[in-house]
N, C-alpha and C positions, 0 to 999 in steps of 0.2 A: 578470573582464570589463573591457574598456575601455568605459566607459559611453557613449562616443561612437560605438561601432560596433555594427552588426547584420548578420547574414547574411540574405539574401533569396533565395528560389529564383529561378532565372533567368527563369522564366515570369512570376512575380509582378513582378520588376523591369522586365520588358518592359512589362507592363500599367501599371505605375506611371510609366513614362517615364524610369526611371533607367538603362535600357539603350536606347540609340538605334541605329536602323539594322538591328535584327533583328526578325523576325516569327516568330510561332508559330501553328500551324494552329488550335489551340483554346486560348483564353485561360483562365487559372484563374478560377473564381468565388470562390475563397477566396484571401486574401493569405497566403502561407506565409513565416514568419519563423523564424530559428533564433538562439538566444543565441550571441553571439560569445565564443569562447575560443581562445587562441593554440595550445593543445596538443590532445592527443587526449582522447576520452572516457575516464573512469575504468573504464567497463564494457568488456566484451570480446566482444560479440556477433559470431559467426563470419561473418555475412553483411554486416556494416556497415563502410563505409570509415572511420567515425569511431572504431572500436574501437582500443584502445591497442596491440594486437599486430599489427593489420593494417597493410599498407603503403599502403593506399588514401589518396587525397588527402583532406585535411580540408575541401576545397572541395566535397565530394560528400556527399549523403545519398541512398541508393539510387542511381539512375542520373542524378540531377539535380544540376546545379551550383548552388552557393550562394555567389555572390560577396559580398564585404564592402562595405558602404556606411556612410556617416556616418548615425548615427541621426537627427540633426536633418533631414537631407535626406529620409529616409523620412517623418518626421512631416509635413514640409511637403507632400509629394506626397499623402499620405493625406488631409490636411486639405482640400486644394483640388481633389481629383478631381472631374470632372464627374459629376453625379448619374447620368447614363446609363452611365457606366463604373465606377461605384462597386462595390467588392467587397461581397459579401453576408456575409462572415465573415473574421476574421483568426485564423490558427492559429499558435501559437508553439511550435516544437519546442525542447525543453530537454534538451540533452545533460548527462551526469553529470560534474560537476567541482566543486571547492570553491566555495562561494558561489553556486551556480546558482540557488538559491531567491531570494536577495536580488536577483540580476540580473533574474529573472523578475518579481518584484514591481515593480521600478523600471520595467521595460518596459511592463507593463500599466498602471501609474498614468499614465505619460506619454501612452500612446495614449488612455486614457479622458479625458484633459483636452481632446483635440482631435477625438475621433471617438465616435460612438454605435454603430459597427459591433460586432456580437456577437463575443466573443473565446472561442476554445477554446485549451486548452493541452495539449500532449503531454508528459508528465512521467515521470520515474522514480518509484518508490513514495515517498510522503511521508506523514508522520504527520497525524493529524486536525487538529492546531493549524495546520499549514501549509495544509492544504486549506481550513480555515475562513477563513483570511486571504485566500486566493485568491478565495473566494466573496464575501467582504466587499468587496473592491476592484473587483469587477465581472466576474470570469471566469464565463462562462455554462456551459461544459462542460469536463470534463477527460477525458483518455485516458491509460491506462497499458497499454502494449503487452505482452501475453503472447507474441505471435509464434508460440509453440508451443501445441499443444492438450493436451499431456500433460506430466507432470512429467519423464518420461524424456527426451523430446525437448528440453524446455526446458533441463535441466541439461547435456545434451550440446552444445547449440548456443550457449547464452548464460549458463550457470551454472557449476557447479564443474568440469564437463568441459573448460572452456576457461579455468579459473582466473579467473573473473569474480566480481564482488562481488554479482551477482544470484542469487536463488534462487526457485524456484517458489512456495514457501509465502509468502514476503514479498509477491511480486507479486500472487498470488491474494487474499490477505487484504487487501491494500491496496485492491484493486478493490472488494471487498465493503464495506469500511469507508467508502469514498468515497461509496457510495450513501446513507449517513446524512447526508452534508453536501450533496451534489449530487443532489437527488431528481428526480422526473419524467423518468426515462430520460436523464439528462444525464451519465452515466458511460459510457465506451466503451473497447473494447480492439480490438487488431488480431490476426488470425490469418493466418499465411503458409502457404499450401498448397504443399508441395514440400520441406519440411524433414524429412519422415519420418513424420508422423502420417497415419493412414488417414482416409478420408472419414467413416467412422463415428465415429471419435474426435473429429474436428473438429465434427461436427454434434451430438454429445452435449454437448460443451462449450458450443456456441452455444445449445442448448436450455436447459441448466442456468443459464447466465448470463442468459438472457431472463427466466427465472422470478424472478430477483432484481433485474430492472430494469436490466441492463447490456447495451448494444448491442454486437454484435460485427461489425466490418468485416472483409471477406474479401479477401485479396490473393494473387497468385501469386508464387512465388519468382522473383527475377531475379538471376542471378549477376553479381557486380560484380568487375571486374578488381582484382587486388591485395588481395583478401580471402581468408580461409581457404576459403570455399565457392565460389571463382571457377570451379571446374571442375564444380560441381554442374549437373545438367541442369534446364532449365525443366520444369514439369509439363505433361502432355498437355493441350491446349486443351479437348478434349471432356470430359475428366475434370473440369476446372475449371468448365465450363458446367454439368455435372451438379450440382456442389457449390453453385454460385450458385443454381440453381433450387431445390434442396432447402433452402438457407438461407432463400430468399424465402418458401416456404410455411410454414416454422416461425416466422419473424419477423413476417410481415405477413398471412398467410392463416390463422392460428390452427390449423394442422395440428400434429400431434405426430410423434415419431420412429416411431410405429407406422405412419405413412403412407409410410415409406421402407423399402425392402427392400435389405439388404446381402448380399453373398456372404461366404464364409469369410475372404476377405482384407480385408474392411471396405470394399469398393467398392460404390457405389450401382448396383443393377441394375433397380430399379423405383421409380417415384414415383406415389403414388395420387392422381393427378388425370387428367382426360381431355384430349383434344387441343384441345377448345374452350377449356378453362381455360388450357392452355399458350399458345395464341395470344393470349388476353386478357392474360396476364401479360407476354408479350413486348411487346404493344402499349402497355402502361402505361409502358414506357420507363424502368423503374427497376432491375430485377433485374440486368441485365448491365452497368450503369454502376457508377461508383465508389460504394461504400457507406461509411457512417461518419457524421460529423456532417452536419447539414443544410447544403446548398450547398457541399459539398466534392466537387470533381471530379478533383483530383490528376492533371492531364494529364502523361502520359509518365513517371511515377514508375517504373512496372513494365512499360511497353511503349514501343517506339520509335514515332515519328510515322508510320512506314510500316506499322506493325502487325506481327503480328496483335494486336488489342486484347484483353487479358484482362478489364480493366475499361474500358469505354468512357468517355471524358471528356465525352461529348456525347450528344445524342439519336441513336438508331440510324436509319439509312435503311431503306427497304423491302427492299433487297437483303440487308442485314445481318440484318434480322428474319427473312426467309425462310430464310436460311442456318442460323440458330440453330434455327428451328422444325424444319427437316429433320434437323438433328443430333440433336434431342432427342425427336422424335415417337415413336420406337420405345421410349422409356423410360417413356412414360405409357400410360394406357388409351385406347381408342377413344372 
């Protein structure tokens, strides 16, 4: 890393005032940073523009641009932001390259000198000693993205099937080990629906990880130009809505997998709540918005500003609530 540089998501840069003259419909509530590296990530995830074999731009992560800024300029902006505009969290994305851990440590330390904003880090698997150091210097939460819900899909998409350095066993065990350092549900992972796993497989993983205190955020696959999976189709929006609702009752409503009925293909065909429960869940304005660390809304990572929104980056309006209710009402009890 050139310690003087940092990548910042374009939405965060607009909110910081580092990009002038551009507007965004929904501003990010978290400031998204990415470690600067002049080359490609050492890993080779099929869906990612940063992957070493993909031809995608290093300026992108998912569909978002990450321009380069001087780190000192970022620090100045974050230090002097008006309280009314202040971010609720900073999330540092760490791609895989030599010395990425040392760079991450330096970034966190410099931020902590000037800001009390909570810090999350999205990292590749790291050993306990490194996790302990992150905890000591003030990182509140860590995330290690599985992306896939099964070993078979993981290895095909981001493991040995694409000659990547990642493997399911290392990722999964690293998540479990991380809970020994970052307790109180401060460890999270991401699952991407649309890579090949069934809804049943995804929900089984979400349920099992919840039992050991790991939060699972759910996202829909977004094909990105010049990546191996650029011709993959987006998942059906109704299927994703079903999965969001099922995740919600498992994570926040103390239901079990027994409250969800699947067909032989692993698709959700029934959820054991009633229509009043469904409307109450929709009105809570949580389940169909971005899930993950507190105060993370990730605007337009996986949806265009014109929609449709798979994960809403904001509170839903009444029209959107009613549309979702009508989509899902036949899935639940009267």
